[in-house]
N, C-alpha and C positions, 0 to 999 in steps of 0.2 A: 426542521430542516429536512428536505427530501433527499433521496439517495444521490442524485446528481450534484446537489449542492454540497453534500458531505464529501463526496469524492473530490470535487474541486477544491474544497477547503483543505482537505488533507494533502492532496497531491500538489496543488499549486500554491498553497499557503504554507503549511507547516513543513512538509517534506522537502519542498524546494529550498526553503530557508535552512532547514537542517543540513542539507547537502552543501550549501554554500559555507556553513560553519565548519563542516567536516573538511572541506577543501582548505579553508583558512588555517585550521589546526595543522593540516599536513604541511603547509608552508611554514608555519611556526616551528614545527618540530624539525623540519629540514634546514632551518636557519635561513630561509629565503625571505622571511618577513620578521620584523622585530615587533613583538606585541607583548610587553611584559604583563604577566598575570593571566593571559588568555588561556593557557593550558589548564591552570587550576580552575578558572571560571567555567571552562568547557566541561571538565569532568564533574564539577559540582552542580552546575546548573543546566547545561545543555544536553549532555549525554543522558541524564535520567529522563529526559522527555520521551525517549524511545519506550521506556516502561509505561509511561503514562498514555502514549498514543498507540501502543501495540494493540490494545483492545479495540480501539476505534477502527484500525485497519482490518482486524479480524472480523469485526462486525460488518464492515463494508463488504468483505468477501462473502460472509455468511448470508447476508440479506440480498445480495446482487440477484440471485436467480428468481426470487419472488418479487422484488421491487421493480426490476427492469423487464420482467416477463411480458410478452405480448398479451397474456391473459388479462392484464390490467386494462387493456383497451375495451374489453367486453363490458366493463362497468361504466364506460364513458359513452356519450352520444357520438355518433349515430348508432354504434353497434348495440348498445343496450336496448334499443327499440326493435331489433331484429331477432324475434324468437327462435328462428332456426339456427342462428349462430350462437345463441346463448345456452344451447343444450350442453349439459355438463361434460359429456364425452368429447365434444368438439373442443371445448376450452381445455380439458385435460390433455387432449392430443396435442394441441398447440404448445401448451406449457411443456409437455414432455419433449417435444422436438426442440424447444428453446433450451432446456436443461441439457439435452444431448449435444447441442451445438456449443454450449458455453461451459460445460463442467470442467473440461481440461484447462480452460483459462482461469477459472476460479481455483482449481488445484494449483496452478502456477503461482498465484498470489499467496495461497497458504504456504506453499514450499518456500517462497521468498521470505515470508515472515519468519519461518523456522530457521532459515539461513541467517537472517539478521539477528535473531536470538542467539544463535550459536557464535556468531562473530562478535556480538555485544559481550558475551561472556569471555571470549578470547581477548578482547580489548581491555576489559577491566582486569583480567588476570595479568596481561602484559604490563599494564601500568604499575602493578604491585611489584614487578620484578626490578623495576628501576633500570632496565636495559633499554636504551634509546632505540636500538636497531629492532628489537622485538616489538616495541610500542609502535614504531613506524610501520612495520609489517602488519601488525594487528589492525592498525587504523586503515591501512590500505584495503585489507580484507573486509572490514566493516563498511568502508565507503563503497566498495564494489557491490556488497550485498544490498546496501540501501539504494544504489542505482538500479540494481536488478528488481528490487521491489517497485521502484517508480515505473520501470518498463512494464512489469507485470500488471500494475494497476492501469496503466495506459491501454493495455490490451483488452481490458474489459470493455465490451461494446457499449456505446452510449446511444446508438441508434439501432433500430430494428430493421433488418433487411428481409424482404418478403420472398426471396428467391430460394 
């Protein structure tokens, strides 16, 4: 699977579904929806998915600059047939400019992952207190962190602008 496919799979597949389930849990905890057993199911089966998918999200951020760099176009036709453009210093310059343009966005994804980690720990700790208000507050924080992560992933450019 290439980088774009992996991004789409994580963001539009798993993360979107995970956010829907978080929203449903919030409604269950607020007694707006009755769904017996959902809270237990969520904490046993759905919440641990973050630990499983965390590395996928980090790998997405870590590989972004190399996988989506304009330097990859120099390996494809027609650019690979133009010897003047294939000189290493030109390719390195273009890649360096790309990294300069995108490094802050990649850092936002990393920071969002760390925030989700922190709020994940807070949510699991709040669940062990058996205090409903703490659990609802921790779930809200975790949900907001996951939304921020989705926004950060969305900010990773999927097209290359030549301006």
